[in-house]
C-alpha positions in Angstrom: 40.4 16.6 -74.5 41.7 18.4 -72.0 38.3 20.1 -69.8 38.1 22.2 -67.2 37.3 22.5 -63.6 34.0 21.4 -63.1 33.0 20.3 -67.1 31.8 16.2 -67.5 31.5 15.5 -71.2 29.3 12.3 -71.5 28.8 10.5 -75.4 26.6 12.2 -77.3 25.9 14.7 -74.3 25.4 18.4 -74.6 28.7 20.2 -72.1 27.7 20.6 -68.5 28.1 22.7 -65.4 28.7 20.8 -62.1 30.1 22.5 -59.1 34.3 20.9 -58.7 34.9 18.0 -56.5 35.7 18.5 -53.3 37.7 15.1 -52.5 37.7 13.9 -48.9 34.7 16.3 -47.6 31.7 15.0 -47.1 28.6 17.6 -47.2 26.8 18.6 -44.1 22.8 18.9 -44.6 22.5 22.6 -42.9 19.9 21.9 -39.2 16.2 23.0 -41.3 17.3 20.4 -43.8 18.3 17.9 -41.3 14.7 19.0 -39.3 12.5 18.6 -42.8 14.3 15.3 -43.6 13.3 13.6 -39.9 10.2 15.1 -40.5 9.3 13.6 -43.8 10.5 10.1 -42.1 8.1 10.2 -38.9 5.3 11.2 -41.1 6.0 8.3 -44.3 6.4 5.7 -40.8 3.3 7.8 -39.2 1.4 6.8 -42.3 2.3 3.4 -42.7 2.0 2.4 -39.2 -1.4 4.2 -39.7 -2.3 1.8 -42.9 -1.2 -1.1 -41.2 -3.3 -0.7 -38.0 -6.2 0.0 -39.8 -5.7 -2.9 -42.4 -5.5 -5.3 -39.4 -8.8 -3.5 -37.9 -10.5 -3.6 -40.8 -9.0 -7.5 -41.6 -10.9 -8.9 -38.2 -14.5 -7.0 -37.8 -14.5 -8.6 -41.2 -13.0 -12.1 -39.3 -10.7 -12.1 -42.3 -7.7 -13.9 -39.8 -5.2 -15.6 -41.6 -1.3 -15.3 -42.4 -1.8 -12.0 -44.4 -2.8 -10.0 -40.5 -0.1 -12.1 -38.6 2.3 -10.4 -40.9 0.7 -7.0 -40.9 0.7 -7.4 -36.4 4.3 -8.6 -37.2 5.0 -4.8 -38.6 3.4 -3.0 -35.8 4.3 -5.0 -33.2 8.0 -5.3 -34.3 8.7 -2.2 -33.6 6.0 -1.3 -30.8 5.6 -4.1 -28.6 3.2 -2.1 -26.4 0.6 -2.5 -28.0 -1.9 -4.8 -26.4 -4.5 -4.9 -28.4 -2.6 -5.8 -30.7 -1.3 -8.6 -28.7 -5.3 -10.0 -28.4 -5.8 -9.8 -32.1 -2.5 -12.0 -32.3 -4.3 -14.8 -30.1 -6.5 -15.2 -32.4 -5.2 -15.4 -35.4 -3.4 -17.9 -33.6 -6.5 -19.8 -32.4 -7.9 -19.5 -36.2 -4.8 -21.3 -37.9 -5.0 -23.7 -35.1 -8.0 -25.1 -36.3 -7.9 -24.9 -39.8 -3.6 -26.2 -39.8 -1.6 -29.2 -39.5 0.8 -30.2 -36.4 3.5 -29.8 -38.7 1.7 -26.3 -39.8 1.4 -25.1 -35.9 4.8 -26.8 -34.5 6.6 -24.0 -37.3 4.1 -21.2 -36.1 4.6 -22.0 -33.0 8.9 -21.6 -33.7 8.0 -18.6 -35.6 6.1 -17.1 -32.3 8.5 -17.7 -30.2 11.2 -16.1 -32.6 9.5 -13.3 -32.7 9.0 -12.8 -29.5 12.5 -12.4 -28.3 13.1 -9.6 -31.0 9.9 -8.1 -29.9 11.8 -8.2 -25.6 15.2 -7.0 -27.5 12.9 -3.8 -28.6 11.3 -3.6 -24.9 12.0 -5.8 -22.4 9.7 -4.5 -20.4 6.9 -4.8 -22.1 3.5 -6.2 -20.0 2.0 -7.1 -23.9 5.3 -9.9 -24.8 5.7 -11.2 -21.2 2.3 -12.3 -21.3 1.5 -13.6 -24.8 5.1 -15.7 -24.3 3.5 -17.5 -21.6 0.2 -18.2 -23.4 2.1 -19.2 -26.0 3.8 -21.6 -24.1 1.0 -22.9 -22.8 -0.1 -24.7 -26.7 3.6 -25.9 -27.2 3.1 -29.5 -26.5 6.7 -29.9 -25.2 8.1 -26.3 -24.8 11.7 -26.1 -24.1 11.8 -24.9 -20.7 15.7 -25.0 -19.9 15.8 -22.2 -22.6 13.1 -20.8 -21.4 14.9 -19.8 -17.8 18.3 -19.3 -19.6 16.4 -16.9 -22.1 15.3 -15.0 -18.1 19.1 -15.4 -17.0 19.9 -14.1 -20.4 17.8 -10.5 -19.9 18.3 -10.5 -16.0 22.1 -10.3 -16.7 21.0 -7.3 -19.0 18.4 -5.8 -16.2 18.7 -7.3 -13.2 15.7 -5.9 -12.0 12.6 -6.5 -14.6 10.2 -6.9 -12.8 8.6 -8.3 -15.9 11.0 -10.8 -16.2 11.1 -12.0 -13.3 6.8 -12.8 -13.1 7.5 -15.0 -16.1 10.5 -16.6 -14.7 8.6 -17.3 -11.2 5.7 -19.0 -13.7 8.4 -20.6 -15.7 9.9 -22.2 -13.0 6.6 -23.3 -11.7 6.0 -25.5 -14.5 9.3 -26.6 -15.2 9.1 -27.8 -11.9 12.6 -26.7 -11.2 13.7 -27.0 -7.3 13.5 -24.2 -5.6 16.9 -25.6 -4.3 18.0 -24.2 -7.6 16.7 -20.9 -7.7 17.6 -19.8 -4.5 21.3 -20.6 -5.9 20.4 -18.6 -9.0 19.7 -15.3 -6.8 22.9 -16.5 -4.4 25.2 -15.9 -7.5 22.8 -12.2 -8.6 23.0 -11.0 -5.2 26.9 -11.9 -4.8 27.5 -9.7 -7.7 25.7 -6.7 -7.0 23.7 -6.7 -3.6 21.5 -3.8 -4.3 19.4 -6.2 -6.4 16.0 -5.4 -4.8 14.2 -8.5 -6.8 16.7 -11.3 -6.8 15.6 -10.4 -2.6 11.4 -10.5 -2.9 12.1 -13.6 -4.8 14.6 -15.3 -2.3 11.1 -14.6 0.3 9.2 -16.0 -2.2 11.6 -19.3 -2.2 12.3 -19.5 1.5 8.8 -19.9 2.9 8.3 -23.1 0.9 11.9 -24.4 1.2 12.1 -24.2 5.1 8.3 -23.4 6.2 8.2 -22.8 9.9 5.8 -25.7 11.6 3.7 -22.8 13.4 3.4 -20.2 10.5 3.9 -22.1 7.3 4.2 -18.2 5.6 7.9 -17.3 6.8 10.7 -19.2 7.3 12.2 -21.6 10.3 14.4 -20.6 12.5 17.4 -22.7 11.2 16.7 -20.4 7.4 15.5 -17.4 9.1 19.7 -17.4 10.7 21.9 -18.0 7.3 19.9 -15.3 6.3 20.4 -12.9 8.6 24.2 -13.4 8.1 23.8 -13.2 4.7 21.8 -9.5 4.8 24.4 -8.8 7.4 27.7 -8.7 4.6 24.8 -6.8 2.5 24.2 -4.0 4.4 27.5 -3.1 6.1 29.1 -3.7 3.0 26.9 -1.0 1.5 24.7 1.0 4.2 23.1 3.5 1.8 21.6 0.9 -0.1 17.8 0.1 0.5 17.0 -3.7 -0.9 19.0 -5.5 2.1 17.2 -3.4 4.7 14.1 -4.1 3.2 14.5 -7.9 3.1 15.6 -7.2 7.1 12.6 -6.1 7.8 10.7 -9.2 6.1 13.2 -11.8 7.9 11.8 -10.1 11.3 8.8 -10.2 10.9 5.9 -12.2 10.8 2.5 -13.4 9.8 -0.4 -11.1 9.6 -2.9 -11.3 11.7 -5.9 -11.8 11.9 -9.0 -9.4 12.3 -10.6 -9.7 15.4 -13.5 -8.6 17.0 -12.4 -6.7 20.2 -15.2 -5.0 21.8 -18.8 -5.0 22.8 -20.4 -2.1 23.8 -24.4 -1.7 25.0 -25.7 1.7 26.2 -29.2 2.6 27.5 -29.3 5.9 27.3 -29.4 6.3 23.5 -30.5 2.2 22.7 -27.6 1.0 21.0 -24.6 -1.5 20.3 -21.9 -1.5 19.2 -18.9 -3.7 18.0 -14.9 -2.7 17.8 -13.0 -5.1 15.5 -9.2 -5.0 15.8 -9.2 -4.4 11.5 -11.1 -2.7 9.2 -14.6 -5.3 8.0 -17.2 -5.1 6.2 -20.6 -6.6 6.9 -23.2 -7.0 4.4 -26.8 -5.9 4.5 -29.0 -8.5 5.3 -26.2 -11.0 5.6 -25.2 -13.0 8.8 -21.8 -11.6 8.7 -22.2 -10.1 12.4 -25.6 -12.1 14.1 -26.1 -10.3 17.5 -28.6 -12.5 20.0 -30.4 -10.8 23.7 -31.6 -12.9 26.3 -30.8 -15.8 23.8 -33.2 -15.1 21.3 -31.7 -13.7 17.4 -32.2 -9.6 17.1 -33.2 -8.5 13.7 -30.6 -5.3 13.4 -29.1 -3.5 10.6 -25.8 -2.4 10.9 -24.0 0.8 9.7 -20.9 2.4 10.5 -20.7 6.1 12.9 -19.5 8.1 9.5 -23.2 6.3 8.0 -20.8 4.9 4.8 -21.3 1.4 5.4 -17.7 0.7 4.0 -15.0 -1.2 6.1 -14.7 0.0 8.7 -13.2 -0.5 12.6 -16.5 0.4 14.4 -20.3 -0.8 13.8 -23.7 0.1 15.7 -26.8 -1.3 15.9 -30.3 0.0 17.0 -31.6 -1.8 20.3 -35.6 -2.5 20.7 -37.3 -1.2 23.4 -38.0 -5.2 24.2 -34.4 -5.6 24.1 -34.0 -2.5 27.3 -36.6 -3.3 29.4 -35.8 -1.6 33.3 -38.2 -3.5 34.8 -35.7 -7.0 33.9 -32.9 -7.4 36.7 -30.8 -8.2 33.5 -30.2 -8.6 29.9 -27.7 -10.6 27.7 -26.4 -9.7 24.4 -23.9 -12.1 22.6 -22.4 -11.0 19.3 -21.6 -13.9 16.5 -19.3 -13.0 14.0 -18.2 -15.1 10.5 -14.5 -13.9 10.4 -14.3 -15.1 14.4 -14.1 -18.0 16.5 -16.0 -16.9 20.1 -18.8 -14.6 20.0 -18.5 -12.1 23.1 -20.9 -11.6 24.9 -21.6 -8.9 27.8 -24.6 -8.7 30.6 -26.6 -4.5 31.3 -28.0 -5.2 34.9 -30.9 -2.9 36.4 -29.9 0.5 36.5 -26.5 0.3 35.2 -26.8 2.5 31.9 -24.5 0.7 29.4 -22.0 -2.6 29.8 -19.2 -4.1 27.9 -16.8 -6.8 26.8 -13.3 -6.2 25.7 -10.3 -7.7 25.0 -7.7 -7.0 26.5 -5.5 -5.1 24.5 -1.5 -6.1 24.5 1.4 -5.1 22.4 2.8 -8.4 21.1 -1.4 -8.7 20.1 -1.5 -5.1 18.1 1.4 -2.9 18.4 4.5 -5.0 17.8 2.9 -7.3 15.1 5.7 -5.7 11.8 8.3 -7.0 13.8 8.7 -10.6 16.3 8.5 -11.4 19.1 9.2 -14.3 19.2 12.1 -14.2 18.9 13.9 -12.4 21.8 17.5 -13.0 22.1 18.0 -12.8 17.9 15.6 -9.5 17.7 17.9 -8.3 20.4 21.7 -9.4 18.8 20.2 -7.2 15.4 19.7 -4.1 17.6 23.2 -4.6 18.7 25.3 -4.8 15.4 22.5 -2.3 14.3 23.9 0.2 16.8 27.5 -1.0 15.8 27.1 -0.3 12.3 25.2 2.8 13.4 28.8 4.2 15.1 30.5 3.6 12.1 27.6 5.1 10.4 25.9 7.7 12.6 23.5 9.3 9.4 22.4 6.2 7.5 18.9 6.5 7.7 18.0 3.0 6.9 20.1 2.1 10.2 18.3 4.2 12.1 14.9 3.3 10.7 15.3 -0.4 11.9 17.1 0.5 15.3 13.9 2.4 15.9 11.3 -0.7 14.4 13.6 -3.4 16.2 13.4 -1.3 20.0 9.7 -1.0 19.5 9.7 -5.1 18.6 11.4 -5.7 22.2 10.0 -3.3 24.3 8.4 0.1 23.4 7.6 1.4 26.7 10.8 0.6 27.9 12.4 2.1 25.0 10.6 4.7 24.5 12.7 7.1 25.1 15.6 6.4 23.0 13.3 5.6 20.5 12.4 9.8 20.6 15.7 9.8 20.5 16.9 8.1 17.6 13.5 10.4 15.4 15.4 13.3 15.8 18.9 11.9 15.0 16.9 10.3 11.8 14.7 13.3 10.8 17.8 15.9 10.5 20.1 12.3 8.4 16.5 12.2 6.1 14.9 15.5 6.2 13.0 15.2 2.8 10.7 12.5 4.4 10.3 14.8 8.0 6.3 14.2 7.6 7.0 10.7 7.8 8.8 10.5 10.9 6.3 12.7 12.5 3.1 10.1 11.4 5.1 7.2 12.3 6.4 9.1 15.7 3.1 10.0 16.8 1.7 6.3 16.2 4.0 5.1 18.3 3.5 7.6 20.8 -0.3 7.0 20.7 0.1 3.1 21.0 2.1 3.5 23.8 -0.4 6.2 25.4 -2.7 3.2 24.7 -0.6 0.3 26.5 -0.5 2.6 29.2 -4.0 3.3 29.8 -4.7 -0.8 29.2 -2.3 -1.5 32.1 -4.0 0.7 34.4 -7.8 0.0 33.5 -8.4 3.6 33.0 -11.0 4.9 30.6 -8.9 8.6 31.0 -6.2 9.1 28.1 -3.3 11.4 27.9 -1.5 11.9 24.5 -1.5 16.1 25.9 2.0 18.0 24.9 3.5 15.0 22.6 4.1 16.5 18.9 1.7 14.3 17.5 0.2 14.8 14.2 -2.0 12.4 13.7 -4.4 10.2 15.6 -4.6 6.0 14.7 -5.6 3.1 16.5 -8.8 4.9 17.6 -11.0 1.9 17.6 -9.1 0.8 20.6 -11.2 4.1 22.7 -14.3 3.1 22.1 -14.6 3.1 25.6 -12.4 6.0 26.2 -14.7 8.7 28.6 -11.6 11.6 28.7 -9.3 12.2 26.6 -6.8 14.8 26.5 -5.0 15.7 23.2 -3.7 19.8 24.2 -0.5 20.7 22.8 0.2 18.6 20.3 0.2 19.8 15.7 -3.1 18.4 14.5 -4.8 20.4 12.0 -8.1 18.2 11.1 -10.1 15.9 13.4 -10.3 12.2 11.9 -14.1 11.2 10.9 -12.4 7.5 12.8 -13.7 10.2 15.7 -16.8 8.9 15.4 -15.2 4.8 17.4 -15.0 6.7 20.3 -19.1 6.1 21.6 -18.1 7.1 25.4 -16.3 10.1 25.3 -17.8 12.8 27.6 -14.7 15.0 27.6 -12.4 16.2 24.9 -9.5 18.3 25.2 -8.0 20.0 22.2 -5.9 23.5 23.2 -3.3 24.5 21.5 -3.3 22.8 17.9 -3.2 23.4 14.5 -6.9 22.3 13.9 -8.7 24.9 11.4 -12.3 22.9 10.7 -14.2 20.3 12.5 -16.0 19.8 8.9 -17.0 16.1 8.0 -16.9 15.0 12.0 -19.7 12.8 12.9 -21.0 13.2 16.2 -20.5 12.3 19.4 -23.3 10.5 21.5 -21.8 11.2 24.7 -19.7 14.1 24.5 -20.7 17.1 26.9 -17.3 19.0 26.9 -14.9 20.5 23.9 -12.3 22.6 24.2 -10.2 24.5 21.3 -8.1 26.6 22.9 -5.4 28.4 21.2 -6.2 26.6 17.5 -7.0 28.1 13.9 -10.4 28.3 13.8 -11.8 31.4 12.3 -15.1 31.5 11.3 -18.4 30.4 13.5 -19.3 28.2 10.0 -15.9 26.2 10.8 -17.9 25.0 14.0 -21.3 23.8 12.0 -20.7 19.7 12.4 -21.0 20.3 16.0 -24.4 21.3 16.4 -25.2 17.3 15.8 -23.8 16.8 18.8 -26.7 15.9 21.1 -24.9 16.2 24.4 -22.5 19.5 24.1 -23.0 21.6 26.9 -19.8 23.3 26.9 -17.4 25.0 25.0 -14.2 26.9 24.8 -12.8 28.8 21.9 -10.4 31.5 23.9 -7.1 32.2 21.4 -8.7 31.2 18.1 -8.8 33.8 15.8 -13.1 33.6 15.4 -12.7 35.4 19.4 -12.2 38.7 18.0 -14.4 39.0 15.5 -17.7 41.2 16.7 -20.6 38.7 15.5 -18.6 36.0 16.8 -21.1 35.5 19.9 -24.5 36.1 18.2 -23.1 33.8 15.3 -22.0 30.8 17.8 -25.6 31.3 20.0 -26.9 30.8 17.1 -25.2 27.7 15.8 -25.4 26.4 19.1 -28.4 27.8 20.7 -27.6 24.9 23.9 -24.0 24.9 24.5 -22.4 27.7 26.9 -19.8 29.2 24.7 -16.0 30.6 26.7 -14.3 32.8 23.7 -12.0 34.0 26.4 
């Protein structure tokens, strides 16, 4: 019997009208249908996910740490390895099963666990929880296959050479396997040869070189012979790809040196306000009631309470204490003060003679001690050679920001004062080449100029510091200015004064004309400041100056050419706020 198109007859079944077949053509779902199907699929998966998670936590709460619970965690972690809490649950289950099962069963469980972890890493190679769990598990396996673990790391690093989770795990495995550092160094050779832009490999080398070739004087640094070989390698890298930052960072590390330890650099005693101040090269903490800082007055221990100038008593460069009247008896010919710091070697001592208002003991600031610590100063010939190489590259790549920055740092390490003019020229070129980081470069330039000013002041053995007209955007190293009496910061780009300015315990005159200061809020009192000039700034209201009310010796204040100078009520408001201060608004 011949049937018309669209008719199908089944045995004993009525005829049913069907659409005619469209051979070779697939039915395409509409967008709405696709979205609805995906939504239903997501809802189904979410329900399964929530149900499995709820079941896991219920079994955990009931203490049912069995294989069924382990299988439930498989379902969740296999799809989402970042569920950190479930890795904790999984470890609890394994520890529980370890108590009940035989060694053979546990070996089989661990083998299955390692295989499961590999599948999780294929889902997310950067899962913290998975790598951590694998390291934990290998600590419980009697005879781990460390060679395979190294191979596993190598495979994952082939797909993502900067997977720092995998690098951390590789360092763990190499340590447990007692892998020779030479082998690890060869491993990085291959990765770097394949791609110079492999920051993680460079970093791994920095961890290996001090172990392989330690410098006898600085164990955390590589020896000079190894340093020279590495410099040749890294030069090949940045001459090949000058715009890649990885080799430049490694180059800076090679030329660096170990961080300097904090040091007690100054002790200052003031008879006028019966106080003693100590300054450190780096922020330190002094715990209440501890013996971190011990003061002896005339060879007898003196019980004092230490505080920071801002009163917050957090780690800082400067710490103060009040002295009792007995320690400053004006009838005695002299008083000696000796400070012991638990973190230092030798104590510091100064003598206050009769009729003197203050005394101090200070280490001379030298550039190599404080300001040239980012790059080494012990290998000047090497640094000079590196500078010439970088200048050669800069001639080929005039706008390469990494090369320009390295030139600045090398000049800084060699001789900051002799290279100052040239350094400023390179800063201008660098800002033009990298305008997005102009604010950072301005701050770095300001830091270098402040350091140079302090060095010149030290060489002149003066207590006056002139940093005017330098375009400064920030102030730093204020702990080095504990003894400065006159500071000129006019003609810069300062917007605020940092609270660390309170370290200037001897400051009497402060010039801040022609800056961009809008307020003095947060500025702690300067105990000996007498004259302050703030002309041509951006002070809008008298209340912007309320911090000055706590300055005990302030007598003269110049505020000409500020917006508040033109306010009709400014003089009356300032007179009320600062009744003992002579104020010039013109």
